[in-house]
N, C-alpha and C positions, 0 to 999 in steps of 0.2 A: 893445832891447825897447820895445814901445809903452807908452803911459801906462796905468796901471792900479794895482792893489794891489801894494804891496811885501810879499812873502810869505816867511816863514821856514818851513821844514819840518824839525822836530826829529825825527830818526830817518830821515833821507833815504836812508841806505845800507841800510836794512832792506827787506824785501820789500814791506811796506805803504808805506813812504816812496817807493820807486821806482815803485810802482803809482800812488800819488797824483801824483807828478810827471808821469808819463805821461798820466794822466787830465786834469790841468790843461792840459797842452799839447794833447791831442787835442780837448778841448772848447773850446779857445781862450778859456780863462778870462782875463779882463783882468789881466795881470800886468805890473807896472812892472819891479821887480827881484825875483829869486828867490834865496833864500839856503838852501843845503843845509847842514844842521847835523847834527853827530853827535859822538860822543865823540872825545877826543884821538887815539886810535889810528886812527880813520878819516879824520882831517883830512888834506887834501891829495889824497884820492882824486878822480877825475874822474867826473862823471855827465853824461848828456845831458838837455837840456831844450829843447824847441822847436827842434831842429836845431842847438843850440849846446852847447858844453861848459861845464859849471860846476864849480867846485872846492868840495869839501866843506870847511866850516869847523868849527873846534872850538867847540862850544856854550859852553864855559867862557869863551871870549874874545869872544863875539858881543855887539855893541851892539844891544840890543833896540829902541832908539828908531828903528832903520833899518826895522823891519817894522811894518806896519799890521795884518797878519793872520798868525797862526802856527798851523800844524797840528802838534799834538803826537802823534806816532805811534810814540814810542820806549819806551813802558812807564811804569809807575808811578814808578819811581825817577827817571827823567829829568823827568817832570812835576813831582814833588816838588821837584827841584833848581832848576827854571827858571820855573815858572809865576808865582811872585810877582814876580820880576824883570821878566818879560815884560809882565805886566798892569800893573805899576806904571809901566812905560815907555810905557803907552798902547796896547799891542798887544792886539788881540782874539785870544784863544786858543780854538781848537777842539780839545778834548781827547778822544782816543779810548782813553786808558789805563785808564779806569775809576776812577782815583783820586778824582775829584771828582764822580762820578756820583750819589752819594747825599747830597751836600752840599745843604742846604735852599735856599741862596741861589745855586745854580748850576743853570740850566735844563738838563734832560736832554731832548734834542730828537730826535725821529724826524720828519723833515719831512712825511712823508705822514700822520702821525697828530696831531701837536700843534705845528704851526708857530707858532701864536699865542703860545706860551710864549717865543718869541725876544725879546719885548719886555722880558723880565727879565734879559737878559744883562749889562746895564750894572752890575748889583749888584757883580759882581766882574770884569767884562770877560772872562768865560769862558763857553763853551758846551760842555757835555759831550754826547757821543754814546755810545749803548750799543753793546755788542758786536754783531757782524754777525748772529748768530742772533736776538737780541732784535729788532733792527731789521727783519729780514725777516719774522719771525713777526708782529710788530705791524702791519706794512704789509699783510700778507695777511688779518689778522683785523679790520682797521679797518672794512670794510663790514658785518661781522656786529655789531660793537660799535655802529655807527651805527643799525642796524636794531633794536637792542634785543634781539636774539636770542642774545646771549652774556652770561652772567653769571659764568661761572667757567671756567677752563681749567687743566689740569694738563699740564705738559710735562716730559719727561725728555730731557736732552741728554747724549749720550755723546761727550765731547771727549777726543781723544788726549792723553796725558800730555805729548807733545812740544809740543803747542800752548801749554802753560803754561811752557815753558822748562825 
């Protein structure tokens, strides 16, 4: 692989993890090494990335100093288990689990809406991203917010029970 970021994907065997790997490859994100991480029972599985086969590793045995950037797409339990070790190892974590979304010292970023908040990520070496509904809604509403024509919004979201596990 070419020079670039050494990236860990925690939750690589899930639907979001596989889609993330596919997107990184399709968009030719500058990847040095890619580490597919999951629970012990998924370790050893094979995934494709950028035309190559990569082997899923057990997150419990991963050396976080190998990664500069980690995408946590495995849920709150996995984030709780590994975020401190990853960030203390110098790895920047982008967390989509929601676990850290309301922490005051963790920037909650929707790039189209508040990219300026990224300057605060070094407080804990974590960037939180909201769920997809929130991100899409805010991106669509941003022009109205900028024009000052929006002061309040009420939203009802009907999410299937299966989406919550």
